[in-house]
N, C-alpha and C positions, 0 to 999 in steps of 0.2 A: 323796933329790930325786928327783924320776923325769926321764928321759930324752927331750929330743924325738926321733920319728923321723927317719929321713933322705929327706925325699921323694925327693928323687935317685934310691933306691933304688925308688922305690915306681913310679916311669915307667912305663911296657911299653918295651921295649926297641924303637927304633927299626930297619927293615927295608929294610938297604940294595940298590939295583939291581942286580943278577947282570952281573958284565962278559959281556960277548961274547967270541968266539974269536977274535976281532981286537983286545980289551983294550980297548973303547970302548966304555962304558953303552950299552944299546937306549935309543931316546926313547919306541917302544910302551908306551903304558897302557891299560887298562881306563878306560872314560869314568866319571867321577865321576855319584854322583847328583843334585845338582845342574846339572848340566850341560846344551849342545845336545844335542838329540838328530842322529841322523843325516838327511842332507839326504834319502835317500830316502823317510823316513816321515811328515819337513815338507814332501813334495812331496805324498801322500798324503791327507796331512789337509785342503790347500788345495783339492782335486781335490773330496774328498767335500763341503766344503761350499758350492762354487759348486753342485755339484751338488743340494744340498739347495735353496740359493736358487732356483734355475731349478726344480726342483718345486714350490715353493709359489708363487711367480710364475706358473706354470700355473696351479695349484688356484686361486690369487684370482681370473686374469684367468676362467676357468669359470665361476668361482662365481658372478662379477658381469657376464657375458657376457648380454646380452638384461634387464637389469634399469637402471632408473634409480632413483635413491634421493635424498633431502634431509632433512636436519633441520627446517628452515624451513617449515612448515606446520604448522598449529593448525585445531581444531575450530573450524566455522559454524554459526550457527544465525540466524534470524528474531529481532527484536530490536523489537516493536512494542511505541511511547510511543504513552499513554493521556494526553489533555490535556483540557480543558474547554472547552467551544466557547462560553462565557458569563463572564463575568463574576462571581463571587459568593462567598459562606462558605460553606464548609464544615459542613455539618450531621453527617455521621457516613460513617467514615471503615471500609469493612465488609470488609477483605480485610488480611494482616500481610506482612511480609519473608518471598519464598521460599514463597508458601501455591501451592498448585495450584486453579486456574478451572479451569471451563469455560466456551465461548461461552456468551455472554447472562445470567453471575450478576452479580450486585450487585455496584459496587466501591466506589463511592463517591456516597453525597445531598447535594445543595447546598440550601441555604435558598431555600426555592421561594415564599414567601409573595408577593414583588412581583410573580412571573410568573404564580401562582394571580388577583392581581387583575385583571392586562391580560388573563388570559384569560377574567373573567367580562364584565369591560367590553367587550370582543371578543362574546362573546353575547348580550349584551345590545342589540350595536348592531345582529348580525344578525338577532335577533329584531325590533327598529324596523323595519327597511329589509323585512323581510317584511310588518308591518303596513301600511305607505305602498306596497307591492306591491300586496295586496289593498285596498287601498281606491282606487287607482288601477286597477285593473280593474273595481271596481265603479263609477267615474264613466266608463272608456270605456262600459262595459254599456251605462249610462244616456243616456250622449252617443248612440249606436248606436242606442240604441231611440228619442230625439228628431229623429235624424236618419230615420232611416224613416216616423216619425209627420207629420215637416214633408214626406218625400216626397210620403205619400200627400194630404195637403190640399195640397199642389201639384199633384197630378193632380185633385184635385175643384175647386177654383177654377181650372184652365186649364176643363175640361170645362163650369164653368159660365160660364166668358168664352165659350167658344165657343158655346155654346148662344145665350146673350143677343148675342152678335156677328149670328150666324145671324137673329135674332129683328129685328135691327135692320136688315138688308139687306132683308126679306120687310116689315117697315112701313112701310120708307121707298118702297117700289114703291108699295104699299097706300096710304101718302101723297100721293105725287103724282098716283094714281088719283083722289085723291079718298074711296077705299072706306075708311078710319079720319080719326076727326078727329086734330087737332094735337094734342091731350091724351094720346091712346094713341101717337102716335109719339115723344111728349116721356117719357112713362115706359118706352118701349121704347132710348129713347137712355140713358136716364139707367141703365137696370136694367145695357147694354154695358157702358158708362163706370163704375160700380160692383165689374162681375164682376171686367174687366181692371184694377183697384187693387186688386184683393184678391186677385188671381193673383201681379202684381207684388208685393206685400206678402207674401204668402207664398213666393215664390221667395225673397226677403232674405233671410226665417226659415230656409229650407233652407240658406240659404249660412250661415248664423250657425252653425246646427248643426253640417253638416259640418266648421264649425273648431273648433268643441268637439270634436268626434269626433279631427278632428288631435291638436289639444293631448292632450288625454285618453290616447291613443296613444304624444304623446312623454314624457307623465310615466311610461308604465307602460313602456315603455322605460327613463327612469331610476333606476326604480323596481327594475328586473329590475340595472342594474346596478350599485345599490347594492349589495344583495342579494349581487352578484360580489365587490364588494368587500369586504362584511364578509364574508365567507364569505372571501377570502384572510386580512384580517387574525387573522380565528378560527384559521384555520390556522398564522399562524407564529408566533399566540400559545399553541397547544398546542405547536406543533412548537421552542418556546421553554421551554415545560414542561416538554416531555417531556428537554428536556436537562439539567435540575437532577438526574437520574439517572443516573450513567454506571455503562456495564455492559462488559461482558469482549468486544474484538470477537472474540476468539479464545482456545480453550482452551491452556495452558498454565502455565508457573510466573512467578508475581511477581516479580518484580526492581527495582532502581533505587526504593524507594517513597521519597517526595517529600512526603509528605501528610497533615497531622494536624488532627481536628477543632477547628473557630474559625477555623480562617487563611482569609484570605482569599485566591481564588487568579482567575489573569488567563485569559482566554482566550488558548488556544495555548499555554501552558507546562506541561512534561510535567509531570505527577503521579505516574506510575510507568511500568513495563515489563511487558509480559511475555510470555515466550519459548517459543515450542511447543514440542515436545517432539521434532522430525524437525530430525537435525543432519544436517551432509555436513562435507568436510576441504575446506579451500584448502591447497595447496601450492606453494610458490611456488620452483618450478626452474629452472635455470639456465638462458637461452636453449642453452647450446649443448648441452643434454639432451633438445632438443626435436625430434633430428632422425628418431627412430622411435615417437616417443609419438603416438597416434590415440586418438580417445573411443571405449570398449567395452572396453579392455583393463584386465586383471584386477590387483588390487593388494593386496599383503600390508600392513597397515596397524597399526601400533605405538604403544602409549596410553604417555607418560611419566609420570602419573598411574596408571596399572595394567599394572604390567610384565608380569604375569602374562597379560591379556588379549590375544587374536587376531582381529584384525579382517578382516574381507573387503570391499573394493569393488571399484570398477571405476569409470574415467576418464567424468566425464560431460561436458564441455568443456574448450576451451584457451579463457581470456581475449584479446579482439582486443586487443590493448595491455601491454605493460609495467607492472611497477607504477609506475617512477618517470612514464610517462607522465601517469600521473591522481592525480599528487602537488600539494598544493597552489600547488607553484613548480614546474611541470617545468623540464628542467632546459635552456638555450638553448645549442646548441651551436653554433651558426655563429657565436658571437663569443669572443672570446680565444682562450687553450691550449685545446684538445681532445685529453684523455684519456682513451681506450676503457676503460670498464668494461662486465665482463659482468653484463647484466641478468637481471634476473628474470620472469618470468609466470605470474600465476597460474591454477594449472588446479584444476577443480572434480572431487574424488572422490567418488561416492556410496555408502552404506555400503550393503549386499549381506547380508541376512537374519543380522543381529542375535541373538546368541544373548537368550534371556528371562530371564533371570537379570543380565545386562550388568547393571552400575551405569551410575547417571546422567554422563552426558557433556555438561560446561557449555561451553558458548562461549570460545573461549581460550587452550582447552585446547592443551597441544603434544602433537605425535604426530609419528610419523617414520615415511611411508608408503613403499613399494617398490612401482614401478610393470615391470611384466612388457611389458618392451617386445617380444619375441619371441613367438613362435607357444607357448610355454608357461604354462601355468597355475602360479599359487603352490601 
């Protein structure tokens, strides 16, 4: 039977504190491994930590001095909405989503049969008006010729009447002196009366012919007005016919396409939108950041979608109004309790010298611009 070892014998001997000469145990002992450090060491660590905080604060201040940054900023671009100008059924759609198009490219073709009929009718109406105008010209020319002939006849009749009147005066004197017979006098008197009647007739005819000239002139002017009206109708029909083909107003990329062949579209309803390649940045800075901000200052631009892309820009302009001022329901601070809120003002930033291999920037992308409000450049 084995014997158990004596655990008390295996414990290390306990060291007793040495007695002093006075017979009392000494209380001074070395600091244990887990105890507190002496006061001088703790004070030095605190001073070092405070100095480090001051150095870091000074560095942060110097790093951000003369700079203003915000994360409330986005890529912006023109969005050109394309809408039909007439209500018609869609015949063909020649583009697709995100397709790159150039200015003047065909986008959509509408059914054009109705517009073609109206156009052909306008062409026929113009031809009819032109024919009436030619007829009115001919009638006016004939009336003017008749008027000229009537005036000549009046001149001839007047000459005959004047001659007969003079003969009657002479024959009257001769008859009174008995130089001629009564028959000759009667013939002279009859001739004078006859030529006078012919003159009156020619004059009345000349007046009638002049009236026909006036009528023909009025008809010619009416024909001219009819031609002008027919040309206007034709131009309107031609313009409406041109509306059946929708072209790209600008160069860019097709977005928000909402049209398919066979659908019936209403005038003014958007079919698609085109976003031109030119983009810029709209940064909504706090009003407290605008003290030193001016147009022309340099900007460092970081894009969230492309962290490695570093772009340069310049402040173009600062909007004349905060974002809340142009909201759908502007704040009415004159009523109720007022709580002051720091407003944001949109600032337009133009890109400068973008790299040739720069990825495509889409409107609405988040960016972080840093405006250098001091004299230094980014």
